[in-house]
Every structure is written in C-alpha cells, then in structure tokens.
C-alpha positions as CSV (number, residue, x, y, z in Angstrom):
1,M,29.0,8.0,-6.9
2,P,25.2,8.4,-7.3
3,A,22.9,5.4,-6.6
4,S,21.7,3.5,-9.7
5,P,18.1,4.0,-10.7
6,V,17.4,0.3,-10.0
7,C,18.7,0.6,-6.4
8,N,16.8,3.8,-6.0
9,M,13.6,2.2,-7.3
10,S,14.1,-0.8,-5.0
11,S,14.4,1.4,-1.9
12,H,11.2,3.2,-2.9
13,W,9.4,-0.1,-3.3
14,F,10.4,-0.9,0.3
15,F,8.8,2.3,1.4
16,L,5.7,1.5,-0.5
17,L,5.4,-2.0,1.0
18,A,6.0,-0.5,4.5
19,A,3.2,2.0,3.8
20,I,0.9,-0.9,2.8
21,A,1.8,-2.8,6.0
22,V,1.2,0.2,8.2
23,E,-2.2,0.9,6.5
24,I,-3.3,-2.7,7.1
25,V,-2.3,-2.5,10.8
26,A,-4.1,0.9,11.0
27,T,-7.3,-0.4,9.4
28,A,-7.3,-3.5,11.7
29,A,-6.7,-1.2,14.7
30,L,-9.8,0.9,13.6
31,K,-12.0,-2.2,14.1
32,S,-10.3,-3.1,17.4
33,V,-10.7,0.3,19.0
34,V,-14.3,0.9,18.2
35,S,-15.3,0.7,21.9
36,A,-12.0,2.0,23.3
37,P,-11.5,5.3,25.0
38,W,-11.3,8.2,22.6
39,L,-7.6,8.8,23.2
40,V,-6.8,5.2,22.1
41,A,-8.8,5.8,19.0
42,F,-6.2,8.2,17.8
43,L,-3.6,5.4,17.3
44,P,-5.1,4.2,14.0
45,L,-5.2,7.8,12.8
46,A,-1.5,8.3,13.6
47,L,-0.7,5.0,11.8
48,I,-2.7,6.2,8.7
49,G,-0.6,9.4,8.8
50,L,2.6,7.3,8.9
51,S,1.3,5.3,6.0
52,F,0.8,8.4,3.9
53,A,4.2,9.7,4.8
54,L,5.8,6.4,3.7
55,L,3.7,6.5,0.5
56,S,4.9,10.1,-0.2
57,I,8.5,8.8,-0.1
58,A,7.7,6.0,-2.5
59,L,6.1,8.5,-4.9
60,R,9.4,10.3,-5.4
61,V,10.3,7.6,-7.9
62,I,7.4,5.1,-8.4
63,P,4.8,6.4,-10.9
64,L,1.7,7.7,-9.2
65,A,-0.8,5.4,-10.9
66,V,1.3,2.3,-10.1
67,A,2.1,3.3,-6.5
68,Y,-1.5,4.2,-5.7
69,A,-2.9,1.0,-7.3
70,V,-0.4,-1.1,-5.4
71,W,-1.0,0.7,-2.1
72,E,-4.8,0.4,-2.3
73,G,-4.9,-3.0,-4.0
74,L,-2.6,-4.8,-1.6
75,G,-4.1,-2.9,1.3
76,I,-7.6,-4.2,0.3
77,V,-6.3,-7.8,-0.1
78,G,-4.3,-7.6,3.1
79,I,-7.1,-6.2,5.2
80,A,-9.5,-8.9,3.7
81,V,-7.0,-11.6,4.9
82,V,-6.6,-9.9,8.3
83,G,-10.3,-9.5,8.7
84,H,-10.7,-13.2,8.0
85,L,-7.9,-14.4,10.3
86,L,-8.4,-12.0,13.2
87,F,-12.1,-11.0,13.1
88,G,-13.7,-14.1,11.6
89,E,-15.0,-12.3,8.5
90,H,-16.0,-14.6,5.7
91,L,-14.0,-14.9,2.5
92,T,-16.5,-16.4,0.0
93,A,-15.5,-17.7,-3.4
94,E,-16.7,-14.5,-5.0
95,R,-14.6,-12.4,-2.7
96,I,-11.6,-14.5,-3.4
97,V,-12.1,-14.1,-7.1
98,A,-12.5,-10.3,-6.7
99,L,-9.3,-10.1,-4.6
100,A,-7.5,-12.1,-7.3
101,A,-8.8,-9.7,-9.9
102,I,-7.4,-6.8,-7.9
103,L,-4.0,-8.5,-7.8
104,A,-4.1,-9.2,-11.5
105,G,-5.0,-5.6,-12.2
106,I,-2.0,-4.4,-10.1
107,L,0.3,-6.7,-12.0
108,L,-1.0,-5.6,-15.4
109,L,-0.7,-1.9,-14.5
110,E,2.8,-2.3,-13.1
111,R,4.0,-4.2,-16.2
112,G,2.4,-1.6,-18.5
113,V,4.6,1.2,-17.1
114,G,7.7,-1.0,-16.3
115,D,9.5,0.3,-19.4
116,A,8.7,3.9,-18.8
117,P,11.6,6.1,-17.8
118,V,11.8,6.7,-14.1
119,R,11.3,10.4,-13.1
120,T,11.4,12.3,-9.9
121,A,8.5,14.4,-8.6
122,Q,10.1,17.4,-10.3
123,G,9.9,15.6,-13.7
124,R,13.7,15.0,-14.0
125,P,15.0,11.5,-14.8
126,A,16.0,9.6,-11.7
C-alpha cells in the first residue's frame, strides 16, 4: 500500500528540518575554524554539502518556494541565536523584530501554498 501524501509530506519536512540544523552547525563551524588548519576548514564545507543533500530530498515533495524560504529563514534565525549564545553577538531589539518578521513571512508563505496539490519533482501528484 503506498504511503499517504500526509505521511510522505511529514517525512520530507523532517529532511528539511535536518537540512536546517546541519546548515546552522556548518555556519557556526565556519566561525569556529577561522584560524584552524586548512584541513579542518573543510568540515563546514562538508556539512554544507550534507545540508544541500537533505534539502534536495525535501524538495521532492515540498514546494520550492516554501522549502527554500523555510530553509533560509530558519537558518538565519537559528544562526542569530547560536551567534548570540556561543559567540556573544548582540541581539538588539531591531534584530529581534527583523527575525520575527522573517518567521512571520515563512508562516504566511507556507499557509499560502498549504492548499496547493502536492507534486513531485516530475510534476506528478504525490
């Protein structure tokens, strides 16, 4: 029996969230390895590659505009939080408002395509 579109969509959201988490770790690692030996500096690049691979799996079902907006938006918010917590970077009131606007934009975009039929990369219904 084939998987239901809801189950299929849920698993692809898992891959998208994993891609976001890996991207956040990779970006934080970039800042951490600035003065590291060149071989260690390739770790963030490998993680970014993994993030793109996970994103490509999510794109099999999740619409491109939604997946990319969520991936970039949550990545930006996540790295801002990590930068604040791990590297002491300042989160001003203006930055917090900007991050909230990013999150609001993601929610609006996702809701706007939530009723659209789910299609695979080949254009067939999922």
